[in-house]
TORSEVO-889211 format. One record per residue (C-alpha): residue in one letter; x, y, z; residue number from 1. Coordinates in pm, whole numbers. Example, Ala and Ser with C-alpha at 12.3 -4.5 7.8 and 13.67 -1.06 7.14 Angstrom:
<bamars>
type = A, xx = 1230, yy = -450, zz = 780, seq = 1
type = S, xx = 1367, yy = -106, zz = 714, seq = 2
</bamars>
This chain:
<bamars>
type = X, xx = -1250, yy = 936, zz = -772, seq = 1
type = X, xx = -1226, yy = 1131, zz = -1097, seq = 2
type = X, xx = -1006, yy = 1104, zz = -1319, seq = 3
type = X, xx = -969, yy = 1462, zz = -1444, seq = 4
type = X, xx = -703, yy = 1461, zz = -1162, seq = 5
type = X, xx = -464, yy = 1222, zz = -1366, seq = 6
type = X, xx = -231, yy = 1347, zz = -1625, seq = 7
type = X, xx = -81, yy = 1163, zz = -1927, seq = 8
type = X, xx = 238, yy = 1140, zz = -1761, seq = 9
type = X, xx = 251, yy = 838, zz = -1497, seq = 10
type = X, xx = 405, yy = 947, zz = -1156, seq = 11
type = X, xx = 568, yy = 591, zz = -1211, seq = 12
type = X, xx = 632, yy = 355, zz = -1471, seq = 13
type = X, xx = 805, yy = 23, zz = -1439, seq = 14
type = X, xx = 862, yy = -223, zz = -1715, seq = 15
type = X, xx = 1042, yy = -576, zz = -1699, seq = 16
type = X, xx = 1199, yy = -436, zz = -1344, seq = 17
type = X, xx = 1412, yy = -743, zz = -1203, seq = 18
type = X, xx = 1635, yy = -718, zz = -874, seq = 19
type = X, xx = 1835, yy = -1044, zz = -811, seq = 20
type = X, xx = 2057, yy = -1087, zz = -487, seq = 21
type = X, xx = 2318, yy = -1362, zz = -587, seq = 22
type = X, xx = 2095, yy = -1631, zz = -698, seq = 23
type = X, xx = 1779, yy = -1518, zz = -526, seq = 24
type = X, xx = 1527, yy = -1323, zz = -719, seq = 25
type = X, xx = 1372, yy = -1052, zz = -525, seq = 26
type = X, xx = 1158, yy = -872, zz = -806, seq = 27
type = X, xx = 1073, yy = -1082, zz = -1107, seq = 28
type = X, xx = 1013, yy = -878, zz = -1441, seq = 29
type = X, xx = 730, yy = -676, zz = -1311, seq = 30
type = X, xx = 529, yy = -411, zz = -1503, seq = 31
type = X, xx = 284, yy = -177, zz = -1341, seq = 32
type = X, xx = 168, yy = 215, zz = -1342, seq = 33
type = X, xx = 119, yy = 460, zz = -1070, seq = 34
type = X, xx = -70, yy = 755, zz = -1176, seq = 35
type = X, xx = -53, yy = 1074, zz = -1030, seq = 36
type = X, xx = -258, yy = 1220, zz = -755, seq = 37
type = X, xx = -399, yy = 927, zz = -636, seq = 38
type = X, xx = -329, yy = 678, zz = -326, seq = 39
type = X, xx = -233, yy = 340, zz = -375, seq = 40
type = X, xx = -154, yy = 10, zz = -166, seq = 41
type = X, xx = 114, yy = -175, zz = -207, seq = 42
type = X, xx = 29, yy = -496, zz = -37, seq = 43
type = X, xx = 164, yy = -815, zz = 18, seq = 44
type = X, xx = 310, yy = -1046, zz = 292, seq = 45
type = X, xx = 684, yy = -1032, zz = 436, seq = 46
type = X, xx = 959, yy = -1091, zz = 167, seq = 47
type = X, xx = 709, yy = -1069, zz = -120, seq = 48
type = X, xx = 959, yy = -792, zz = -244, seq = 49
type = X, xx = 765, yy = -492, zz = -175, seq = 50
type = X, xx = 1045, yy = -296, zz = 36, seq = 51
type = X, xx = 1287, yy = -417, zz = -270, seq = 52
type = X, xx = 1037, yy = -221, zz = -518, seq = 53
type = X, xx = 1005, yy = 81, zz = -313, seq = 54
type = X, xx = 1395, yy = 113, zz = -265, seq = 55
type = X, xx = 1456, yy = 75, zz = -647, seq = 56
type = X, xx = 1191, yy = 346, zz = -721, seq = 57
type = X, xx = 1386, yy = 581, zz = -456, seq = 58
type = X, xx = 1696, yy = 497, zz = -598, seq = 59
type = X, xx = 1848, yy = 342, zz = -291, seq = 60
type = X, xx = 1905, yy = 12, zz = -517, seq = 61
type = X, xx = 1954, yy = 3, zz = -867, seq = 62
type = X, xx = 1778, yy = -284, zz = -1050, seq = 63
type = X, xx = 1941, yy = -556, zz = -1205, seq = 64
type = X, xx = 1723, yy = -512, zz = -1567, seq = 65
type = X, xx = 1424, yy = -364, zz = -1660, seq = 66
type = X, xx = 1334, yy = 55, zz = -1670, seq = 67
type = X, xx = 1190, yy = 244, zz = -1377, seq = 68
type = X, xx = 1071, yy = 612, zz = -1473, seq = 69
type = X, xx = 933, yy = 869, zz = -1232, seq = 70
type = X, xx = 785, yy = 1161, zz = -1324, seq = 71
type = X, xx = 968, yy = 1064, zz = -1684, seq = 72
type = X, xx = 1297, yy = 1044, zz = -1532, seq = 73
type = X, xx = 1500, yy = 735, zz = -1381, seq = 74
type = X, xx = 1570, yy = 800, zz = -1013, seq = 75
type = X, xx = 1918, yy = 605, zz = -967, seq = 76
type = X, xx = 2165, yy = 883, zz = -888, seq = 77
type = X, xx = 1924, yy = 1138, zz = -1029, seq = 78
type = X, xx = 1873, yy = 1405, zz = -770, seq = 79
type = X, xx = 1637, yy = 1587, zz = -979, seq = 80
type = X, xx = 1388, yy = 1318, zz = -978, seq = 81
type = X, xx = 1463, yy = 1219, zz = -605, seq = 82
type = X, xx = 1387, yy = 1571, zz = -528, seq = 83
type = X, xx = 995, yy = 1504, zz = -607, seq = 84
type = X, xx = 1004, yy = 1179, zz = -385, seq = 85
type = X, xx = 992, yy = 1113, zz = -12, seq = 86
type = X, xx = 1015, yy = 777, zz = 140, seq = 87
type = X, xx = 947, yy = 711, zz = 480, seq = 88
type = X, xx = 981, yy = 384, zz = 645, seq = 89
type = X, xx = 943, yy = 237, zz = 1015, seq = 90
type = X, xx = 1332, yy = 148, zz = 1039, seq = 91
type = X, xx = 1415, yy = 528, zz = 965, seq = 92
type = X, xx = 1790, yy = 599, zz = 1096, seq = 93
type = X, xx = 1893, yy = 934, zz = 1210, seq = 94
type = X, xx = 2232, yy = 1078, zz = 1309, seq = 95
type = X, xx = 2323, yy = 984, zz = 1663, seq = 96
type = X, xx = 2276, yy = 1315, zz = 1767, seq = 97
type = X, xx = 2005, yy = 1421, zz = 1580, seq = 98
type = X, xx = 1714, yy = 1568, zz = 1784, seq = 99
type = X, xx = 1356, yy = 1617, zz = 1612, seq = 100
type = X, xx = 1378, yy = 1976, zz = 1539, seq = 101
type = X, xx = 1707, yy = 1876, zz = 1331, seq = 102
type = X, xx = 1518, yy = 1608, zz = 1163, seq = 103
type = X, xx = 1284, yy = 1899, zz = 1049, seq = 104
type = X, xx = 1526, yy = 2134, zz = 949, seq = 105
type = X, xx = 1677, yy = 1857, zz = 703, seq = 106
type = X, xx = 1375, yy = 1785, zz = 565, seq = 107
type = X, xx = 1321, yy = 2161, zz = 503, seq = 108
type = X, xx = 1643, yy = 2143, zz = 314, seq = 109
type = X, xx = 1571, yy = 1840, zz = 109, seq = 110
type = X, xx = 1205, yy = 1853, zz = 10, seq = 111
type = X, xx = 1116, yy = 2146, zz = -220, seq = 112
type = X, xx = 724, yy = 2093, zz = -159, seq = 113
type = X, xx = 788, yy = 2121, zz = 256, seq = 114
type = X, xx = 555, yy = 2334, zz = 455, seq = 115
type = X, xx = 694, yy = 2393, zz = 779, seq = 116
type = X, xx = 333, yy = 2543, zz = 920, seq = 117
type = X, xx = 182, yy = 2188, zz = 856, seq = 118
type = X, xx = 480, yy = 2012, zz = 1011, seq = 119
type = X, xx = 433, yy = 2178, zz = 1345, seq = 120
type = X, xx = 55, yy = 2163, zz = 1330, seq = 121
type = X, xx = 97, yy = 1743, zz = 1294, seq = 122
type = X, xx = 393, yy = 1816, zz = 1605, seq = 123
type = X, xx = 142, yy = 1937, zz = 1826, seq = 124
type = X, xx = -116, yy = 1698, zz = 1712, seq = 125
type = X, xx = 96, yy = 1412, zz = 1787, seq = 126
type = X, xx = 266, yy = 1589, zz = 2106, seq = 127
type = X, xx = 611, yy = 1535, zz = 1975, seq = 128
type = X, xx = 883, yy = 1708, zz = 2203, seq = 129
type = X, xx = 1095, yy = 1909, zz = 1960, seq = 130
type = X, xx = 1395, yy = 1960, zz = 2159, seq = 131
type = X, xx = 1441, yy = 1546, zz = 2261, seq = 132
type = X, xx = 1708, yy = 1326, zz = 2087, seq = 133
type = X, xx = 1537, yy = 1104, zz = 1820, seq = 134
type = X, xx = 1737, yy = 782, zz = 2017, seq = 135
type = X, xx = 1546, yy = 858, zz = 2317, seq = 136
type = X, xx = 1207, yy = 884, zz = 2181, seq = 137
type = X, xx = 967, yy = 599, zz = 2240, seq = 138
type = X, xx = 906, yy = 368, zz = 1918, seq = 139
type = X, xx = 543, yy = 531, zz = 1908, seq = 140
type = X, xx = 693, yy = 893, zz = 1904, seq = 141
type = X, xx = 949, yy = 802, zz = 1648, seq = 142
type = X, xx = 703, yy = 641, zz = 1426, seq = 143
type = X, xx = 515, yy = 992, zz = 1477, seq = 144
type = X, xx = 784, yy = 1188, zz = 1347, seq = 145
type = X, xx = 816, yy = 977, zz = 1045, seq = 146
type = X, xx = 457, yy = 1035, zz = 948, seq = 147
type = X, xx = 514, yy = 1405, zz = 995, seq = 148
type = X, xx = 792, yy = 1424, zz = 760, seq = 149
type = X, xx = 604, yy = 1213, zz = 516, seq = 150
type = X, xx = 265, yy = 1434, zz = 532, seq = 151
type = X, xx = 441, yy = 1771, zz = 539, seq = 152
type = X, xx = 679, yy = 1709, zz = 239, seq = 153
type = X, xx = 424, yy = 1740, zz = 48, seq = 154
type = X, xx = 628, yy = 1557, zz = -184, seq = 155
type = X, xx = 473, yy = 1473, zz = -562, seq = 156
type = X, xx = 537, yy = 1097, zz = -479, seq = 157
type = X, xx = 544, yy = 1008, zz = -100, seq = 158
type = X, xx = 584, yy = 625, zz = -9, seq = 159
type = X, xx = 509, yy = 504, zz = 354, seq = 160
type = X, xx = 665, yy = 179, zz = 420, seq = 161
type = X, xx = 466, yy = 94, zz = 764, seq = 162
type = X, xx = 621, yy = 394, zz = 934, seq = 163
type = X, xx = 273, yy = 416, zz = 1128, seq = 164
type = X, xx = 314, yy = 69, zz = 1272, seq = 165
type = X, xx = 467, yy = 203, zz = 1605, seq = 166
type = X, xx = 184, yy = 443, zz = 1657, seq = 167
type = X, xx = -129, yy = 335, zz = 1889, seq = 168
type = X, xx = -471, yy = 308, zz = 1748, seq = 169
type = X, xx = -556, yy = 667, zz = 1832, seq = 170
type = X, xx = -252, yy = 804, zz = 1663, seq = 171
type = X, xx = -314, yy = 591, zz = 1370, seq = 172
type = X, xx = -632, yy = 714, zz = 1309, seq = 173
type = X, xx = -532, yy = 1070, zz = 1330, seq = 174
type = X, xx = -248, yy = 1012, zz = 1060, seq = 175
type = X, xx = -511, yy = 866, zz = 836, seq = 176
type = X, xx = -724, yy = 1126, zz = 886, seq = 177
type = X, xx = -499, yy = 1432, zz = 849, seq = 178
type = X, xx = -334, yy = 1195, zz = 525, seq = 179
type = X, xx = -685, yy = 1212, zz = 386, seq = 180
type = X, xx = -792, yy = 1598, zz = 473, seq = 181
type = X, xx = -459, yy = 1712, zz = 347, seq = 182
type = X, xx = -449, yy = 1484, zz = -3, seq = 183
type = X, xx = -785, yy = 1667, zz = -59, seq = 184
type = X, xx = -674, yy = 1997, zz = -33, seq = 185
type = X, xx = -301, yy = 1927, zz = -178, seq = 186
type = X, xx = -344, yy = 1631, zz = -416, seq = 187
type = X, xx = -21, yy = 1423, zz = -462, seq = 188
type = X, xx = 88, yy = 1031, zz = -536, seq = 189
type = X, xx = 85, yy = 854, zz = -219, seq = 190
type = X, xx = 193, yy = 482, zz = -208, seq = 191
type = X, xx = 110, yy = 286, zz = 163, seq = 192
type = X, xx = 283, yy = -24, zz = 191, seq = 193
type = X, xx = 101, yy = -226, zz = 502, seq = 194
type = X, xx = -29, yy = -517, zz = 680, seq = 195
type = X, xx = -298, yy = -332, zz = 838, seq = 196
type = X, xx = -508, yy = -342, zz = 551, seq = 197
type = X, xx = -874, yy = -308, zz = 684, seq = 198
type = X, xx = -771, yy = 19, zz = 866, seq = 199
type = X, xx = -660, yy = 160, zz = 509, seq = 200
type = X, xx = -901, yy = 32, zz = 308, seq = 201
type = X, xx = -1113, yy = 318, zz = 271, seq = 202
type = X, xx = -827, yy = 512, zz = 169, seq = 203
type = X, xx = -690, yy = 306, zz = -100, seq = 204
type = X, xx = -792, yy = 417, zz = -435, seq = 205
type = X, xx = -583, yy = 128, zz = -622, seq = 206
type = X, xx = -442, yy = -205, zz = -519, seq = 207
type = X, xx = -81, yy = -348, zz = -603, seq = 208
type = X, xx = -41, yy = -687, zz = -447, seq = 209
type = X, xx = 322, yy = -869, zz = -513, seq = 210
type = X, xx = 381, yy = -1215, zz = -418, seq = 211
type = X, xx = 712, yy = -1387, zz = -469, seq = 212
type = X, xx = 836, yy = -1092, zz = -644, seq = 213
type = X, xx = 585, yy = -1077, zz = -902, seq = 214
type = X, xx = 248, yy = -865, zz = -944, seq = 215
type = X, xx = -57, yy = -1080, zz = -864, seq = 216
type = X, xx = -308, yy = -820, zz = -837, seq = 217
type = X, xx = -331, yy = -444, zz = -1002, seq = 218
type = X, xx = -642, yy = -293, zz = -1019, seq = 219
type = X, xx = -913, yy = -35, zz = -880, seq = 220
type = X, xx = -975, yy = -131, zz = -509, seq = 221
type = X, xx = -1351, yy = -82, zz = -549, seq = 222
type = X, xx = -1354, yy = -320, zz = -874, seq = 223
type = X, xx = -1141, yy = -592, zz = -712, seq = 224
type = X, xx = -1373, yy = -591, zz = -388, seq = 225
type = X, xx = -1661, yy = -652, zz = -650, seq = 226
type = X, xx = -1522, yy = -969, zz = -787, seq = 227
type = X, xx = -1500, yy = -1159, zz = -502, seq = 228
type = X, xx = -1780, yy = -1298, zz = -297, seq = 229
type = X, xx = -1795, yy = -1521, zz = -4, seq = 230
type = X, xx = -2046, yy = -1817, zz = -18, seq = 231
type = X, xx = -2175, yy = -2003, zz = 306, seq = 232
type = X, xx = -2416, yy = -2299, zz = 311, seq = 233
type = X, xx = -2471, yy = -2666, zz = 295, seq = 234
type = X, xx = -2156, yy = -2808, zz = 153, seq = 235
type = X, xx = -2292, yy = -2975, zz = -140, seq = 236
type = X, xx = -2456, yy = -2656, zz = -247, seq = 237
type = X, xx = -2173, yy = -2441, zz = -195, seq = 238
type = X, xx = -1947, yy = -2683, zz = -429, seq = 239
type = X, xx = -2221, yy = -2694, zz = -708, seq = 240
type = X, xx = -2191, yy = -2323, zz = -683, seq = 241
type = X, xx = -1828, yy = -2288, zz = -663, seq = 242
type = X, xx = -1741, yy = -2555, zz = -928, seq = 243
type = X, xx = -1792, yy = -2325, zz = -1214, seq = 244
type = X, xx = -1553, yy = -2042, zz = -1041, seq = 245
type = X, xx = -1220, yy = -1971, zz = -927, seq = 246
type = X, xx = -1183, yy = -2063, zz = -549, seq = 247
type = X, xx = -951, yy = -1854, zz = -351, seq = 248
type = X, xx = -1047, yy = -2043, zz = -25, seq = 249
type = X, xx = -1255, yy = -2323, zz = 117, seq = 250
type = X, xx = -1337, yy = -2433, zz = 451, seq = 251
type = X, xx = -1617, yy = -2702, zz = 598, seq = 252
type = X, xx = -1743, yy = -2803, zz = 894, seq = 253
type = X, xx = -1965, yy = -3107, zz = 879, seq = 254
type = X, xx = -2248, yy = -3040, zz = 658, seq = 255
type = X, xx = -2158, yy = -2690, zz = 613, seq = 256
type = X, xx = -1902, yy = -2518, zz = 407, seq = 257
type = X, xx = -1810, yy = -2165, zz = 301, seq = 258
type = X, xx = -1600, yy = -2072, zz = 1, seq = 259
type = X, xx = -1432, yy = -1748, zz = -121, seq = 260
type = X, xx = -1489, yy = -1729, zz = -496, seq = 261
type = X, xx = -1359, yy = -1509, zz = -763, seq = 262
type = X, xx = -1679, yy = -1399, zz = -927, seq = 263
type = X, xx = -1870, yy = -1075, zz = -985, seq = 264
type = X, xx = -2241, yy = -1170, zz = -986, seq = 265
type = X, xx = -2533, yy = -1054, zz = -1176, seq = 266
type = X, xx = -2831, yy = -998, zz = -1042, seq = 267
type = X, xx = -2980, yy = -1317, zz = -1150, seq = 268
type = X, xx = -2705, yy = -1510, zz = -1032, seq = 269
type = X, xx = -2725, yy = -1378, zz = -697, seq = 270
type = X, xx = -3095, yy = -1445, zz = -704, seq = 271
type = X, xx = -3034, yy = -1812, zz = -800, seq = 272
type = X, xx = -2789, yy = -1869, zz = -525, seq = 273
type = X, xx = -2989, yy = -1707, zz = -256, seq = 274
type = X, xx = -3293, yy = -1920, zz = -373, seq = 275
type = X, xx = -3067, yy = -2231, zz = -342, seq = 276
type = X, xx = -3014, yy = -2143, zz = 19, seq = 277
type = X, xx = -2684, yy = -2008, zz = -3, seq = 278
type = X, xx = -2563, yy = -1684, zz = 220, seq = 279
type = X, xx = -2374, yy = -1430, zz = 52, seq = 280
type = X, xx = -2124, yy = -1197, zz = 201, seq = 281
type = X, xx = -1875, yy = -935, zz = 69, seq = 282
type = X, xx = -1530, yy = -1008, zz = 85, seq = 283
type = X, xx = -1306, yy = -727, zz = 260, seq = 284
type = X, xx = -988, yy = -602, zz = 83, seq = 285
type = X, xx = -782, yy = -772, zz = 329, seq = 286
type = X, xx = -971, yy = -1089, zz = 310, seq = 287
type = X, xx = -900, yy = -1063, zz = -72, seq = 288
type = X, xx = -560, yy = -1002, zz = -61, seq = 289
type = X, xx = -500, yy = -1294, zz = 220, seq = 290
type = X, xx = -697, yy = -1533, zz = 2, seq = 291
type = X, xx = -534, yy = -1427, zz = -343, seq = 292
type = X, xx = -167, yy = -1497, zz = -209, seq = 293
type = X, xx = -279, yy = -1778, zz = -48, seq = 294
type = X, xx = -434, yy = -1925, zz = -368, seq = 295
type = X, xx = -131, yy = -1833, zz = -533, seq = 296
type = X, xx = 91, yy = -2008, zz = -295, seq = 297
type = X, xx = -118, yy = -2346, zz = -298, seq = 298
type = X, xx = -101, yy = -2334, zz = -711, seq = 299
type = X, xx = 253, yy = -2253, zz = -710, seq = 300
</bamars>
């Protein structure tokens, strides 16, 4: 995507970010930047530190040490900075007596960039009953309310912490389509934290993978995909090919083997591998994240 959209001030800048809970270090001396007007994937396995990072970015937790800047301002106890942020999570809680219409009314007051027309388009798309109490909604409809708030907020920094998990496949596809269409018309910074990596891989421009509280991958999504390949064929030939490269994952069956190798092949290297009888397959973003975190665990 064109870099002409990107300003000189990051939407998010984090340096030395650390969060400890007693003796447990949930986030360990993390550095990263998030550029404006791009879609990021914040990925990693359960317990990796993703939610803790998001809670610090949105002022819900104070860091133990390090610096956080949201559009040039620290977010903790800073309503000016937080007015530019919308954080939607799967386990979002609402006051006991709130109906859907009350959630939308509150969002319109709290979020300066709120677009009420867009909100009601989404309410219609997801078939959400405005007068029903939130506590009476199904998990899927509750998720639909969350993504409606996140999209209609048009906040300069919008963070989705898996609120779409409760949606069925059709509704998730609708969410992705509406997100991408509205992002094209109204660019802002969007962070998607999700386990459904394959579903969002076409949306994500930049990948941040966190593992055991540290940043494992921080790169352009397309660049990451080009830096790994799945190699399969006779076991000895696969092992000979993999010997000179970092192996993220390997498996074997009798005389055959398959390995996910971190390498950006030149045309000449690709032709030699094919001539040796090897099969080469691209590695999906989900495979790359899974293999990278598994390799990091095995090397720890």
